[in-house]
C-alpha positions as CSV (number, residue, x, y, z in Angstrom):
1,X,113.8,89.9,104.9
2,X,110.0,89.3,105.5
3,X,108.0,89.9,102.3
4,X,104.3,90.0,103.2
5,X,102.3,90.1,99.6
6,X,99.1,90.3,98.5
7,X,98.1,89.7,94.4
8,X,101.2,91.1,93.7
9,X,102.5,88.5,91.4
10,X,103.3,91.4,88.7
11,X,106.1,92.5,90.8
12,X,106.7,89.8,93.3
13,X,109.4,87.7,91.1
14,X,111.6,90.8,91.1
15,X,111.3,91.7,94.7
16,X,112.5,87.7,95.9
17,X,114.8,88.2,93.3
18,X,116.4,91.3,94.6
19,X,116.6,89.4,98.1
20,X,117.7,85.8,96.9
21,X,120.3,87.2,94.4
22,X,122.0,89.5,97.6
23,X,125.6,88.2,98.3
24,X,125.5,88.7,101.8
25,X,125.5,84.9,102.6
26,X,123.4,84.8,105.8
27,X,120.3,85.7,105.0
28,X,116.6,84.5,105.5
29,X,113.7,85.4,103.2
30,X,110.2,84.8,104.3
31,X,107.1,85.6,102.4
32,X,103.9,86.1,104.0
33,X,101.2,85.9,101.4
34,X,97.3,86.9,102.4
35,X,96.5,83.9,99.9
36,X,96.6,85.7,97.1
37,X,94.4,84.8,93.7
38,X,96.9,85.5,90.7
39,X,100.4,84.0,90.0
40,X,102.1,84.3,93.2
41,X,101.3,81.3,94.5
42,X,102.8,79.7,91.5
43,X,106.1,82.2,91.5
44,X,106.6,81.2,95.5
45,X,106.5,77.4,94.4
46,X,109.1,78.0,92.2
47,X,111.6,79.7,94.5
48,X,110.4,78.0,97.7
49,X,114.3,75.8,97.8
50,X,115.6,79.3,98.4
51,X,112.7,80.4,100.9
52,X,113.4,79.9,104.8
53,X,109.4,79.9,104.8
54,X,106.3,81.1,103.0
55,X,102.6,80.7,103.5
56,X,99.9,81.9,101.7
57,X,96.3,82.4,103.5
58,X,94.3,84.8,104.6
59,X,95.7,87.2,107.1
60,X,94.5,90.5,108.6
61,X,96.7,92.9,106.9
62,X,100.4,94.2,106.2
63,X,101.4,94.5,110.0
64,X,99.9,91.2,111.0
65,X,102.0,89.8,107.9
66,X,105.4,91.2,108.9
67,X,104.5,90.4,112.5
68,X,103.7,86.6,111.4
69,X,107.3,86.8,109.7
70,X,109.1,88.1,112.4
71,X,108.0,86.3,115.1
72,X,109.7,82.8,112.8
73,X,112.9,84.8,112.1
74,X,116.2,83.8,113.3
75,X,118.3,87.0,112.3
76,X,120.0,89.5,114.3
77,X,118.3,92.1,111.8
78,X,115.0,92.1,110.6
79,X,113.7,94.0,107.6
80,X,110.4,94.0,105.7
81,X,110.0,94.3,102.2
82,X,106.7,95.0,100.5
83,X,106.6,92.9,97.1
84,X,106.2,95.6,94.6
85,X,109.2,97.1,96.1
86,X,113.4,96.0,95.7
87,X,116.3,96.0,97.2
88,X,119.3,97.1,95.2
89,X,122.5,95.1,95.0
90,X,124.8,95.1,97.8
91,X,122.6,96.6,100.2
92,X,122.6,93.7,102.8
93,X,126.1,94.0,102.6
94,X,126.2,97.3,103.6
95,X,123.5,97.0,105.9
96,X,125.5,93.9,107.8
97,X,128.7,96.3,107.8
98,X,126.9,99.1,109.1
99,X,125.7,97.2,112.1
100,X,128.8,95.2,112.8
101,X,130.5,98.7,113.0
102,X,127.9,100.0,114.8
103,X,126.0,97.1,116.7
104,X,124.0,99.6,119.3
105,X,122.0,101.1,116.6
106,X,118.5,100.8,117.2
107,X,118.0,101.1,113.6
108,X,120.1,101.1,110.6
109,X,119.0,102.9,107.4
110,X,119.9,103.7,103.9
111,X,118.7,105.7,101.3
112,X,115.8,105.2,99.1
113,X,115.1,105.8,95.3
114,X,111.4,106.2,94.2
115,X,110.7,104.1,90.8
116,X,107.4,103.7,88.3
117,X,106.0,100.4,87.6
118,X,108.7,100.1,85.2
119,X,111.1,100.5,87.3
120,X,112.3,103.6,86.2
121,X,113.7,106.0,88.7
122,X,111.9,109.0,89.9
123,X,113.8,110.8,92.8
124,X,115.9,109.6,96.0
125,X,115.1,110.0,99.5
126,X,118.0,111.0,101.0
127,X,117.8,109.9,104.8
128,X,121.3,111.4,106.3
129,X,120.5,113.6,109.4
130,X,117.3,111.8,110.0
131,X,115.4,111.7,113.4
132,X,112.3,112.2,115.5
133,X,112.1,115.7,114.4
134,X,112.1,114.7,110.4
135,X,109.6,112.3,111.4
136,X,106.8,114.3,113.2
137,X,107.7,117.2,110.2
138,X,106.5,115.0,107.8
139,X,109.6,113.3,106.4
140,X,109.0,109.5,105.4
141,X,111.5,107.1,106.7
142,X,111.8,105.2,103.6
143,X,110.5,102.1,104.9
144,X,111.7,99.5,102.1
145,X,115.6,100.6,103.6
146,X,114.8,100.4,107.0
147,X,116.5,97.6,109.1
148,X,116.0,96.4,113.0
149,X,118.4,95.1,115.3
150,X,116.5,92.4,117.3
151,X,117.4,94.0,120.2
152,X,115.2,96.9,119.3
153,X,112.1,95.2,118.1
154,X,112.3,93.1,121.6
155,X,112.1,96.7,123.3
156,X,109.4,98.4,121.6
157,X,107.3,95.1,120.2
158,X,105.2,94.4,116.8
159,X,103.5,96.8,114.6
160,X,100.3,97.8,115.4
161,X,98.0,95.8,113.7
162,X,95.0,97.9,113.9
163,X,97.0,100.2,111.6
164,X,97.2,99.8,107.8
165,X,98.6,102.8,106.4
166,X,100.4,104.3,109.0
167,X,102.0,101.2,110.4
168,X,105.4,102.1,109.6
169,X,104.8,105.8,110.9
170,X,103.9,104.5,114.2
171,X,106.6,101.9,114.7
172,X,109.4,104.4,113.9
173,X,108.0,106.5,116.4
174,X,108.4,104.5,118.8
175,X,111.4,103.2,118.1
176,X,112.9,107.2,117.2
177,X,111.4,108.3,120.9
178,X,113.2,105.1,122.8
179,X,115.9,105.5,121.0
180,X,116.5,109.1,119.8
181,X,120.2,109.1,118.9
182,X,121.0,105.6,117.8
183,X,120.3,105.3,114.1
184,X,122.8,105.0,111.8
185,X,122.8,105.7,107.9
186,X,124.2,104.1,105.4
187,X,124.6,106.8,102.6
188,X,124.2,104.8,99.6
189,X,120.6,103.8,98.1
190,X,119.9,100.6,99.6
191,X,116.3,99.5,98.0
192,X,113.6,101.0,95.6
193,X,110.1,101.7,96.8
194,X,107.7,101.5,93.9
195,X,105.0,104.5,93.0
196,X,102.1,103.3,91.1
197,X,98.6,104.4,90.6
198,X,97.5,101.0,92.4
199,X,99.8,101.2,95.7
200,X,97.7,101.4,98.8
201,X,98.6,105.0,100.4
202,X,97.6,106.5,96.8
203,X,94.8,104.1,95.7
204,X,93.2,104.7,98.9
205,X,95.0,108.4,99.8
206,X,91.5,109.5,101.9
207,X,92.2,107.3,104.6
208,X,95.6,107.9,104.9
209,X,95.1,111.3,107.1
210,X,92.3,109.2,109.2
211,X,95.3,107.0,110.7
212,X,98.1,109.3,110.7
213,X,95.8,111.3,113.3
214,X,95.0,108.9,115.4
215,X,98.6,107.8,115.8
216,X,99.3,111.5,116.5
217,X,97.0,112.0,118.8
218,X,98.1,109.5,121.0
219,X,101.5,110.6,120.4
220,X,101.4,113.9,121.6
221,X,98.7,112.9,124.7
222,X,101.9,111.0,126.3
223,X,103.0,112.7,129.8
224,X,106.7,111.7,128.7
225,X,107.7,114.0,126.1
226,X,110.0,116.7,126.3
227,X,109.4,120.1,125.6
228,X,111.1,120.8,122.7
229,X,109.1,117.5,120.7
230,X,105.7,118.7,122.4
231,X,106.2,122.2,120.9
232,X,106.1,120.1,117.6
233,X,102.2,119.5,117.6
234,X,100.7,121.8,115.2
235,X,103.4,121.7,112.7
236,X,103.4,118.0,112.7
237,X,99.4,117.4,112.3
238,X,100.2,120.3,109.4
239,X,102.7,118.4,107.9
240,X,102.4,114.8,108.6
241,X,98.3,114.5,108.3
242,X,97.3,117.3,105.9
243,X,100.1,118.3,103.8
244,X,100.9,114.5,103.3
245,X,97.3,113.5,102.6
246,X,96.8,116.6,100.4
247,X,100.3,115.2,98.0
248,X,98.5,111.7,97.9
249,X,94.9,113.3,96.6
250,X,96.5,115.3,94.6
251,X,98.6,113.0,92.7
252,X,95.7,110.9,92.4
253,X,93.5,113.4,90.4
254,X,91.6,114.3,93.9
255,X,92.2,118.0,93.5
256,X,89.0,119.0,95.4
257,X,89.8,116.7,98.3
258,X,93.5,117.5,97.9
259,X,93.1,121.2,97.9
260,X,90.9,121.2,101.5
261,X,93.8,119.7,103.4
262,X,96.1,121.5,102.1
263,X,94.0,125.1,103.2
264,X,94.2,122.8,106.8
265,X,97.9,122.6,106.5
266,X,98.6,126.0,105.9
267,X,96.4,127.3,108.7
268,X,98.1,125.2,111.1
269,X,101.1,126.3,109.8
270,X,102.8,129.5,111.9
271,X,105.1,131.0,109.1
272,X,103.9,132.5,105.7
273,X,107.0,131.3,104.3
274,X,106.5,127.7,105.3
275,X,102.8,127.9,104.1
276,X,103.9,129.3,100.8
277,X,106.7,125.8,100.7
278,X,103.7,123.7,101.3
279,X,101.6,125.2,98.7
280,X,104.2,124.7,96.0
281,X,105.3,121.4,97.0
282,X,101.9,120.4,97.2
283,X,100.8,121.8,93.8
284,X,103.7,120.0,92.1
285,X,101.9,117.0,92.9
286,X,98.7,117.2,90.6
287,X,99.1,114.7,87.7
288,X,101.4,115.7,84.8
289,X,103.8,116.9,87.5
290,X,105.7,114.5,87.6
291,X,107.2,114.8,90.8
292,X,106.8,112.8,94.1
293,X,106.6,113.4,97.7
294,X,109.6,113.6,99.8
């Protein structure tokens, strides 16, 4: 497990404990800190005897940090956990059991619970039936609950270090395209993802769509995509770019910008019913509605 972190001292210890206290006996924990100026180093010093490796030095962002960690890992199954997220009890036992039974899987993944800054549950991302089509049509894979066998990592390569918002999306696109039928779902909550005002995707939501658009433009320019995937281009831009960014902007209280992106999403929808569903879902992200993106 690689934990990339930067100035997340408020959550880092909870994240560390959620991994270190797992019952699976063969777990490497590697922390790549970007040179934090808060309490992070003190926390890491306190736990260093239980860590396989840790470093605190400037890096080039989250993808670079994960790549640094994975390059040091010796385990057969790789994961990364942002330092404001956490694993749930028994998660790694479940992952190990699923992979032992399905050792040809390209990904092993479970359900992910969203939590608020205090750790209170907000909702659950159920990942059963997930696939390439789900990813292209805007369903977040729930990155804290995804685990990558080493053979998959060797086949698709590192995370793209020029991306800061769409790094997991682009990586999972590569995996699902290369291995469209090789995912194994664990039907339980294995991780919790924290939703809070300073989280990267919310705090800088206006930049989110730019990277997703860049990734999708490159993806749909590929000549090897089957026809049934190429036909998803319009809906994919609607939902993975404009709709998702609209939700982020509305959640951050940037109503005018959010509604503009929502209008773009609606224009790209071919079905009035689907367009109406997007509008209703997006408006639930307005402050005070208490709903969260799927």
